[in-house]
C-alpha positions in Angstrom: -8.6 110.7 -44.2 -5.7 111.3 -46.4 -4.7 114.6 -47.9 -4.5 115.2 -51.6 -0.9 115.9 -52.3 -0.2 119.0 -54.4 3.5 119.3 -53.9 4.1 115.9 -55.5 7.6 116.6 -56.8 8.8 117.7 -53.4 7.5 114.5 -51.8 9.1 112.2 -54.3 12.5 114.0 -54.0 12.5 114.2 -50.2 10.8 110.9 -49.3 10.1 112.3 -45.9 6.5 113.3 -45.8 3.8 110.7 -45.8 1.1 113.2 -46.8 0.9 116.9 -47.1 -1.4 119.6 -48.6 -0.8 122.9 -50.2 -2.7 126.2 -50.4 -4.1 125.1 -53.8 -5.9 121.9 -52.9 -6.7 119.5 -55.7 -4.0 120.8 -58.1 -1.1 118.8 -59.5 2.5 120.1 -59.0 3.4 122.7 -61.6 7.0 122.8 -62.8 7.6 126.5 -63.3 6.5 129.7 -61.7 3.7 131.1 -63.9 0.1 130.2 -63.4 -1.0 129.3 -66.9 -3.9 131.3 -68.2 -4.0 133.5 -65.0 -3.8 136.7 -67.0 -6.7 135.7 -69.2 -9.1 134.8 -66.4 -12.2 136.9 -66.0 -15.8 137.3 -67.1 -14.8 138.0 -70.7 -13.6 134.5 -71.3 -17.0 133.1 -70.5 -18.3 134.8 -73.6 -15.7 133.1 -75.8 -15.9 129.6 -77.1 -13.3 127.4 -75.4 -12.2 124.0 -76.4 -9.7 121.6 -74.9 -7.9 119.0 -77.1 -6.4 116.3 -75.0 -3.8 113.9 -76.4 -4.6 110.8 -74.3 -2.2 107.8 -74.4 -4.8 105.0 -74.4 -8.3 104.5 -75.8 -10.7 103.1 -73.2 -12.2 99.8 -74.3 -15.4 100.8 -72.5 -17.1 103.9 -71.2 -19.1 102.1 -68.5 -17.3 102.4 -65.1 -19.6 99.8 -63.6 -18.0 97.0 -65.6 -14.3 98.0 -65.6 -11.8 99.5 -63.2 -9.8 100.9 -66.2 -8.5 104.4 -65.4 -8.9 105.5 -69.1 -12.6 104.8 -68.7 -13.0 106.8 -65.5 -10.8 109.7 -66.8 -13.3 110.2 -69.6 -16.6 109.2 -68.1 -16.3 111.1 -64.8 -17.0 114.2 -66.8 -20.5 113.1 -67.8 -21.3 110.6 -65.0 -21.6 111.6 -61.3 -22.0 109.7 -58.1 -24.1 109.8 -55.0 -21.1 110.8 -52.8 -17.7 112.2 -53.5 -14.6 113.3 -51.6 -12.9 116.6 -51.0 -9.1 117.3 -51.4 -8.4 115.6 -48.0 -10.6 112.6 -48.9 -13.3 113.4 -46.5 -16.6 111.9 -47.8 -18.9 114.6 -49.1 -22.3 114.7 -50.8 -22.6 114.9 -54.6 -26.0 113.9 -55.9 -27.0 113.2 -52.3 -28.2 116.1 -50.2 -27.7 114.4 -46.9 -27.7 111.0 -45.2 -28.1 109.4 -41.8 -27.2 106.0 -40.3 -29.6 103.8 -38.3 -28.9 103.0 -34.6 -28.0 99.4 -35.5 -25.5 100.6 -38.1 -27.1 98.5 -40.9 -29.1 101.1 -42.8 -28.1 104.4 -44.5 -30.9 106.7 -45.6 -30.0 109.1 -48.3 -31.9 112.2 -49.4 -31.3 113.3 -53.0 -30.9 116.8 -54.3 -34.0 117.9 -56.2 -34.0 119.5 -59.6 -30.9 117.7 -61.0 -31.5 116.5 -64.5 -29.9 113.9 -66.8 -28.6 114.9 -70.2 -31.8 113.6 -71.8 -33.8 116.1 -69.7 -35.2 113.6 -67.2 -35.1 114.6 -63.6 -32.9 112.5 -61.3 -35.0 110.3 -59.0 -34.3 107.6 -56.4 -35.3 104.9 -58.9 -32.3 105.9 -61.1 -29.9 105.8 -58.2 -31.2 102.5 -56.9 -31.0 100.9 -60.3 -27.5 102.2 -60.9 -26.1 101.2 -57.5 -27.7 97.7 -57.4 -26.1 97.1 -60.8 -22.7 98.6 -59.8 -22.6 96.5 -56.6 -22.8 93.3 -58.6 -20.1 94.2 -61.1 -16.4 95.2 -61.2 -16.7 98.5 -59.4 -18.8 97.6 -56.3 -18.6 93.8 -56.3 -17.5 92.4 -53.0 -18.2 95.5 -50.9 -22.0 95.7 -51.4 -22.9 92.4 -53.0 -24.8 91.2 -49.9 -26.5 94.7 -49.5 -29.4 96.2 -51.2 -30.3 99.7 -52.4 -34.1 100.4 -52.0 -36.3 103.3 -53.2 -38.4 104.9 -50.5 -39.8 107.8 -52.4 -38.8 110.0 -55.3 -36.0 111.6 -53.4 -35.2 109.1 -50.7 -33.4 105.7 -50.8 -31.9 103.3 -48.4 -28.7 101.2 -48.3 -29.6 98.1 -46.3 -26.7 95.9 -45.2 -26.7 92.6 -43.4 -24.0 93.9 -41.0 -22.6 97.3 -40.2 -19.9 98.3 -42.7 -17.6 101.1 -41.5 -16.2 101.7 -45.0 -19.6 101.9 -46.8 -19.5 105.6 -47.5 -15.8 105.5 -48.5 -16.7 102.9 -51.2 -19.6 104.9 -52.5 -17.5 108.1 -52.8 -14.5 106.7 -54.7 -14.2 108.3 -58.2 -11.2 106.3 -59.6 -11.5 103.2 -61.7 -14.9 101.4 -61.4 -16.7 104.3 -59.6 -20.4 104.2 -58.7 -21.8 106.2 -61.7 -25.4 107.2 -61.6 -27.4 106.6 -64.9 -31.1 106.7 -65.8 -33.0 103.6 -64.8 -34.0 102.8 -68.4 -30.3 102.9 -69.5 -29.5 100.4 -66.8 -32.4 98.2 -67.8 -31.2 98.2 -71.4 -27.6 97.5 -70.6 -25.8 94.5 -72.0 -23.3 92.4 -70.1 -20.6 94.3 -71.9 -21.8 97.6 -70.7 -24.4 100.3 -71.3 -24.9 101.5 -74.8 -26.1 105.0 -73.9 -23.8 107.4 -72.0 -26.3 109.6 -70.2 -25.4 111.2 -66.9 -25.9 114.3 -64.8 -22.4 115.8 -65.1 -21.2 119.2 -66.4 -20.3 117.7 -69.7 -22.4 115.4 -71.9 -21.3 112.7 -74.2 -21.6 113.6 -77.9 -19.5 111.2 -80.0 -17.0 108.3 -79.8 -15.2 107.7 -83.0 -13.3 104.5 -82.4 -9.5 104.8 -82.5 -9.8 108.5 -82.9 -11.5 110.5 -80.2 -14.4 110.9 -77.7 -16.1 114.3 -77.9 -17.8 115.9 -74.8 -19.7 119.2 -74.8 -20.9 121.5 -72.1 -24.3 120.5 -70.6 -26.2 123.8 -70.6 -28.8 122.7 -68.0 -26.2 121.4 -65.5 -27.3 121.9 -61.9 -24.1 122.3 -59.8 -23.5 122.2 -56.1 -22.9 125.6 -54.6 -20.0 124.9 -52.3 -16.6 126.2 -53.1 -14.6 123.7 -55.1 -12.5 121.5 -52.9 -10.9 118.5 -54.7 -13.8 116.5 -56.3 -16.4 118.2 -54.1 -18.2 121.5 -54.5 -19.1 123.7 -57.5 -18.5 122.3 -61.0 -18.5 124.7 -63.9 -18.1 123.8 -67.5 -16.0 126.8 -68.5 -14.5 125.0 -71.4 -17.3 124.4 -74.0 -15.9 121.3 -75.7 -13.5 118.6 -74.6 -12.0 116.2 -77.2 -10.1 113.2 -75.9 -7.9 112.3 -78.8 -6.3 108.9 -78.6 -2.6 109.1 -79.4 -0.8 105.9 -78.4 2.6 107.0 -79.9 4.4 109.1 -77.3 6.5 111.0 -79.8 3.3 112.1 -81.6 1.9 113.4 -78.4 5.2 115.3 -77.7 5.3 116.8 -81.3 1.6 117.7 -81.1 1.8 119.6 -77.8 4.9 121.5 -79.2 3.2 122.4 -82.4 0.0 123.5 -80.8 -2.1 120.7 -82.2 -3.0 119.7 -78.7 -3.7 121.8 -75.6 -2.8 119.0 -73.1 -0.7 115.9 -73.5 -1.3 113.0 -71.2 1.5 110.7 -70.0 4.4 112.6 -71.5 7.6 110.4 -71.7 9.8 111.2 -68.8 12.9 111.6 -71.1 11.1 114.4 -72.9 9.9 116.3 -69.8 12.9 118.6 -69.4 12.9 119.4 -73.1 9.2 120.4 -72.9 9.7 122.4 -69.7 12.2 124.6 -71.5 9.5 125.7 -74.0 8.1 129.1 -72.7 4.7 128.3 -74.1 4.3 125.0 -72.2 4.0 124.0 -68.6 4.7 120.5 -67.1 2.5 119.1 -64.3 3.7 116.2 -62.2 0.9 114.2 -60.5 0.8 111.1 -58.3 -0.9 108.3 -60.3 -0.6 104.7 -59.3 1.8 101.8 -58.6 3.6 99.6 -61.1 2.7 96.0 -60.7 3.0 92.6 -62.5 0.1 90.2 -61.9 0.6 86.4 -62.1 -1.8 84.0 -63.8 -2.7 81.9 -60.8 -5.3 79.8 -62.5 -3.1 77.8 -64.8 0.5 77.6 -65.9 3.7 77.5 -64.0 2.8 80.4 -61.6 -0.3 78.6 -60.4 2.2 77.2 -57.9 2.9 79.6 -55.0 6.5 78.5 -54.7 7.1 79.6 -58.3 5.7 83.0 -57.5 7.9 83.2 -54.4 10.9 82.5 -56.6 10.1 85.4 -58.9 9.5 87.7 -55.9 13.0 86.8 -54.5 14.6 87.6 -57.8 13.2 91.2 -58.2 15.4 94.3 -58.0 12.5 96.8 -57.9 14.6 100.0 -58.4 16.0 98.7 -61.7 12.5 98.1 -62.9 11.4 101.6 -61.8 14.4 103.4 -63.2 13.8 101.8 -66.6 10.1 102.7 -66.5 10.3 106.3 -65.1 13.9 107.5 -65.7 14.3 109.7 -62.6 13.7 109.4 -58.9 11.4 112.4 -59.1 9.0 110.2 -61.0 9.0 107.1 -58.8 9.3 105.9 -55.2 10.2 102.5 -53.8 7.3 101.4 -51.7 6.5 98.0 -50.2 3.1 98.9 -48.8 0.0 98.1 -50.9 -1.4 101.6 -50.2 0.5 104.6 -51.5 1.8 106.6 -48.5 1.0 110.0 -49.8 -2.6 109.0 -50.7 -3.7 106.5 -48.0 -1.5 107.3 -45.1 -3.9 105.8 -42.5 -3.5 102.4 -44.2 0.3 102.5 -44.7 1.8 99.3 -43.4 5.3 97.8 -43.0 4.0 94.2 -42.9 6.0 91.9 -45.1 8.5 94.6 -46.1 11.4 92.2 -45.6 10.2 90.3 -48.7 10.1 93.4 -50.9 12.9 94.2 -53.3 15.0 91.1 -52.2 17.3 90.9 -55.2 18.4 87.5 -54.0 19.2 85.3 -57.0 20.4 82.3 -55.0 17.2 82.2 -53.0 15.2 82.6 -56.2 17.0 79.8 -58.0 16.5 77.4 -55.0 12.8 78.2 -55.0 12.6 77.8 -58.7 14.2 74.3 -58.4 11.8 73.5 -55.6 8.8 74.5 -57.8 10.1 72.0 -60.5 10.9 74.5 -63.2 11.9 72.7 -66.4 12.5 75.3 -69.0 8.8 76.1 -69.7 8.2 79.3 -71.7 7.0 82.1 -69.5 5.0 84.7 -71.3 4.7 88.4 -70.1 2.2 90.6 -71.9 2.3 94.4 -71.8 1.2 97.5 -73.7 3.2 100.4 -75.2 0.2 102.6 -74.9 1.5 103.0 -71.4 5.2 103.0 -72.2 6.3 102.6 -68.6 4.5 99.3 -68.3 6.3 98.0 -71.3 9.7 99.2 -70.1 9.1 97.7 -66.7 8.2 94.5 -68.4 11.5 94.5 -70.3 13.5 94.6 -67.1 11.3 92.0 -65.4 11.9 89.7 -68.4 15.7 90.2 -67.9 15.6 89.6 -64.1 13.6 86.3 -64.6 16.0 85.2 -67.3 18.9 85.8 -64.9 17.6 83.1 -62.7 17.3 80.7 -65.6 13.8 81.2 -66.8 12.8 81.1 -70.5 10.8 84.4 -70.8 9.1 86.1 -73.7 7.5 89.6 -73.8 4.5 90.2 -76.1 3.1 93.7 -76.7 -0.5 94.6 -77.5 -2.5 97.8 -77.7 -4.4 98.8 -74.6 -7.9 97.7 -75.6 -6.6 94.3 -76.7 -4.6 93.9 -73.5 -7.6 94.9 -71.4 -9.5 91.9 -72.8 -6.6 89.5 -73.1 -5.8 89.5 -69.4 -9.1 87.7 -68.8 -8.1 84.8 -71.0 -6.7 82.0 -68.9 -4.3 80.6 -71.5 -3.1 84.0 -72.9 -0.2 84.8 -70.5 1.7 84.0 -67.3 2.3 87.6 -66.2 0.8 90.9 -67.3 2.1 94.3 -66.6 -0.2 97.0 -65.2 -0.5 100.3 -63.3 -3.1 100.0 -60.6 -4.6 103.0 -58.7 -5.2 102.2 -55.0 -8.8 102.1 -54.0 -10.2 104.4 -51.3 -9.8 101.6 -48.8 -7.7 98.4 -49.0 -10.3 95.7 -49.2 -11.8 97.1 -52.5 -8.4 96.8 -54.3 -8.8 95.0 -57.6 -5.9 92.7 -56.8 -8.0 91.2 -54.0 -11.0 90.3 -56.2 -11.2 86.6 -57.1 -12.7 87.5 -60.5 -10.0 90.0 -61.3 -7.5 89.1 -64.0 -4.9 86.7 -62.6 -7.5 85.3 -60.3 -6.3 85.5 -56.6 -8.6 82.7 -55.4 -7.6 81.9 -51.9 -9.8 81.1 -48.9 -7.4 82.9 -46.6 -7.8 86.1 -48.6 -11.6 85.9 -48.4 -11.4 85.3 -44.7 -9.2 88.4 -44.2 -11.4 90.6 -46.4 -14.5 89.7 -44.4 -12.7 90.2 -41.1 -11.5 93.6 -42.3 -14.9 94.7 -43.4 -16.6 93.6 -40.2 -14.5 96.0 -38.1 -16.6 98.8 -36.7 -13.9 101.5 -37.2 -10.9 102.1 -39.4 -8.7 102.1 -36.3 -9.8 98.5 -35.5 -9.5 97.5 -39.2 -5.8 98.6 -39.5 -4.3 95.5 -37.8 -6.4 93.3 -40.1 -4.9 95.2 -43.1 -1.5 94.4 -41.7 -2.5 90.7 -41.9 -3.7 91.2 -45.4 -0.4 92.6 -46.5 1.4 89.7 -44.8 -0.8 87.4 -46.9 0.2 89.3 -50.0 3.9 88.7 -49.6 3.4 85.1 -48.7 0.8 84.2 -51.4 2.4 86.5 -54.0 -0.5 87.2 -56.3 1.5 89.9 -57.9 4.9 91.7 -57.9 4.6 95.2 -56.6 7.5 97.4 -57.8 6.7 100.8 -56.4 4.7 104.0 -56.9 4.9 106.5 -59.8 4.0 109.9 -61.0 3.1 110.9 -64.5 3.8 114.1 -66.4 1.2 116.0 -68.3 2.2 119.0 -70.5 -0.2 121.8 -71.2 -0.1 125.0 -73.2 0.3 128.0 -70.9 -3.2 129.1 -71.9 -4.7 126.2 -69.9 -5.6 127.3 -66.4 -6.5 125.4 -63.2 -5.2 122.0 -64.1 -6.4 119.4 -61.5 -5.9 115.8 -60.8 -7.3 113.6 -58.0 -7.5 109.9 -58.8 -7.7 111.0 -62.4 -8.1 114.1 -64.6 -11.1 116.4 -64.2 -11.6 119.4 -66.5 -14.6 121.2 -65.0 -13.5 124.6 -63.5 -10.6 124.6 -66.0 -10.0 127.4 -68.5 -8.3 127.6 -71.9 -7.7 131.1 -73.2 -6.0 129.9 -76.3 -7.4 131.6 -79.4 
């Protein structure tokens, strides 16, 4: 399993280590020498009300991680929803709401024992019926669809459930433990039963924080759950003890980056998410602030393969040949310490066991003559090509600007339209709304669960060869035997070209020095964090 990378800045400057760990597992890289809030830690702070005001760049369009893989959704909801399993800082699968599990001799059935005495925020005790209802719903929707759609979760007794699969699945536990976008959140059975197709209407979980209020376009408010039943193990990544030291968390949605920067400088916010890279050095020079650099995702442009010019594979291959990836990344992330060229579909410092060189000769080609020849072969006749992006994530917009220029350079008529994040999140599922959309995707815990391989994901990569490779990958009894199949899958990616992968990137968060124990692993998590600011 991969190791969580703490020394992110070192990795991205050196480009020599595939994965590493530090003495402070689960923490993002801090730019500076002082541990913020360290001098304030102690028993006294537990007697003082603490709040955390987070200036977050994009409002989630939903707070139900079953129906969306949106990272804004998981960043907020992972504080009040928990999962059956989780991972530690080295991405080993660990129990969360489960106490233990065992696998049948034929490899087709997992039996899980639940922790007893865990309660939902409405006071109801967690039982197997809740877990079964949650996971059967999740396995049919965005988060778990594909991996478990032919499996069934079955209640055995109040604290026992089974996962019954038609065939052994070596990556089953990995899929259940992923806590990024679209994670397997556990909710009360009655909430699941009352859910609409657009998502649940009550946000009731078992986490250290409970949902209090969502004021659209302004904030989501979370408060400490006083009756939270934590695990007792030492914190290690997303595993172990979770303590709500901060009493109240307010995710304030601030799409304008200059407003986030001004607010963290003035003290209006305690933490600013997705700080513009051009402002990072300025903020670092402020003695009251600390910058954190953390690995986030990869920048990618997805084609509309259902209709329009790019429904033709040759047209997509033409665009792939034209791309100069580093120019896109420089525009989006400013400095090499914030991005890395990478042809592999899995980020090397996060999923090193899956890292692959397959198809790398087709990455970052920057071959305009080849691109023009392929464009002519595809029959391009001046049609308008529409790229859509959001400025709520400024890097996606800036990358889109350069992509527009590079496609124009091979003779294409390209426009770029900008939307807010919630609108874009809906628009990408409208078949006639775009030809290309810009996105930052977080790798899944294993390759076959990546959203870009789902036939129902925006852009619609509907190809029989893809389905064949996914099934072949999942049928392998071990990860070692699955690796060559992933190489085939990556070869398919660079031939079929469902998307244009530019490279990997970090983000910068800036916090007041009073904020202690900043952590990031596939998203923010604020339990075990302190804020000594008065």
